[in-house]
C-alpha positions in Angstrom: 124.1 103.9 59.7 127.3 102.9 61.3 128.7 106.1 59.9 126.1 107.9 61.8 127.0 106.3 65.2 130.7 106.9 64.6 129.9 110.6 63.8 127.6 111.1 66.9 130.3 109.2 69.0 132.9 111.9 67.9 130.5 114.8 68.4 129.9 113.4 72.0 133.7 113.0 72.6 134.3 116.5 71.1 131.6 118.0 73.4 132.9 116.5 76.7 136.5 117.6 75.9 135.2 121.1 75.2 133.2 121.1 78.4 136.2 119.7 80.5 138.7 122.2 79.2 136.4 125.1 79.6 135.0 124.7 83.0 136.4 127.9 84.3 135.7 129.9 81.1 132.7 131.7 82.6 133.6 131.7 86.3 135.4 134.6 88.0 139.1 133.5 88.8 142.2 135.2 89.6 144.3 136.4 86.8 147.5 135.5 88.5 147.4 132.0 90.1 150.7 132.9 92.1 149.7 136.1 94.0 147.0 138.1 95.3 148.0 141.5 96.7 146.8 142.8 100.0 148.3 146.1 99.4 148.8 147.8 95.9 150.4 151.0 94.9 146.9 151.9 93.6 144.2 150.2 95.4 141.0 148.9 93.6 138.3 151.6 93.4 134.6 151.1 93.7 132.2 152.6 91.3 130.0 154.1 94.0 131.1 156.0 97.3 131.0 154.0 100.7 128.5 156.6 101.9 126.1 155.3 98.8 126.8 151.7 99.7 125.8 152.4 103.4 122.3 154.0 102.0 121.7 150.8 99.9 122.5 148.6 102.7 120.4 150.5 105.2 117.4 150.6 102.6 117.7 146.8 101.7 118.2 145.4 105.3 116.5 146.1 108.4 119.1 145.7 111.1 116.2 145.7 113.8 115.1 142.3 112.4 118.6 140.7 112.4 120.2 139.1 115.3 123.1 141.6 115.6 124.1 144.1 118.3 125.0 147.7 118.3 128.6 148.0 118.0 129.3 144.9 116.3 131.7 144.8 113.4 131.2 142.7 110.4 134.4 142.3 108.2 133.9 141.1 104.6 136.9 140.0 102.7 137.0 139.3 98.9 139.2 139.3 95.8 139.0 141.7 93.0 140.8 140.3 90.0 142.7 142.2 87.3 139.4 142.4 85.5 137.6 144.3 88.1 135.4 141.2 89.0 134.8 140.6 92.8 134.5 136.9 94.1 135.5 134.6 97.0 133.4 136.6 99.6 134.0 135.7 103.2 133.2 137.0 106.5 135.9 137.1 109.4 133.9 136.5 112.3 130.6 134.3 112.4 127.3 136.0 111.6 123.9 134.7 110.9 124.1 133.0 107.4 121.0 134.8 106.1 122.5 138.4 106.8 125.9 137.2 105.5 124.3 136.2 102.1 122.3 139.5 102.0 125.2 141.7 102.7 127.4 139.7 100.1 124.7 139.7 97.5 124.2 143.6 98.0 127.8 144.5 97.9 128.6 142.1 94.8 125.5 143.6 92.8 125.9 147.0 93.5 129.8 147.8 93.1 131.7 147.4 90.0 135.4 147.7 90.6 138.4 149.2 88.9 141.3 146.8 89.6 144.2 147.7 91.7 147.5 148.5 90.1 151.1 147.3 91.0 154.1 148.6 88.8 151.4 149.9 86.3 149.9 146.4 85.9 146.4 145.4 86.8 146.7 142.8 89.6 144.5 140.6 91.8 143.9 142.1 95.3 142.1 141.3 98.6 139.5 143.9 99.6 138.2 144.3 103.1 134.9 146.2 104.2 134.5 146.9 107.7 130.9 147.4 108.7 129.7 148.5 112.1 126.2 148.5 113.3 125.5 152.1 115.0 122.0 153.1 116.1 120.3 150.3 114.3 122.1 151.2 111.0 125.1 150.0 108.7 128.2 152.0 108.7 131.4 151.6 106.6 134.4 152.2 108.5 137.6 153.5 107.1 141.1 152.4 108.2 141.4 155.2 110.7 138.0 154.6 112.2 138.6 150.7 112.6 142.1 151.2 114.1 140.3 153.5 116.7 137.6 151.1 117.6 140.2 148.3 118.2 141.8 150.3 121.0 
């Protein structure tokens, strides 16, 4: 009987140790804790085109029902790690939390990423999507269009 108690105690202790040491095992994390690149020699590539993502966004969210104005730009920033996993989604400017959650969920669930490369090595990198509201629809801006809008 006391042998069963000792055995159960050891099993419990062993289980707690395993759980404490593996708490990040299933979570998405950076591969390199020292740096996340903002610019890579070869940037991360999405599994679908940005036009396809626009279509998904416009078919999933009715902008007319949201508190957002024509011409507003929503910037969504996130990390793509060396495994191509995206996480730590943030918006730069304040938007309705429901809309923010919908946008992030749609982007996260519909795009798989090929990680960025730096010196022929897969790296963690920041990615930004700039989405403008035009004529009641979402449109993703490329870098040139974004610079033009800022002027």
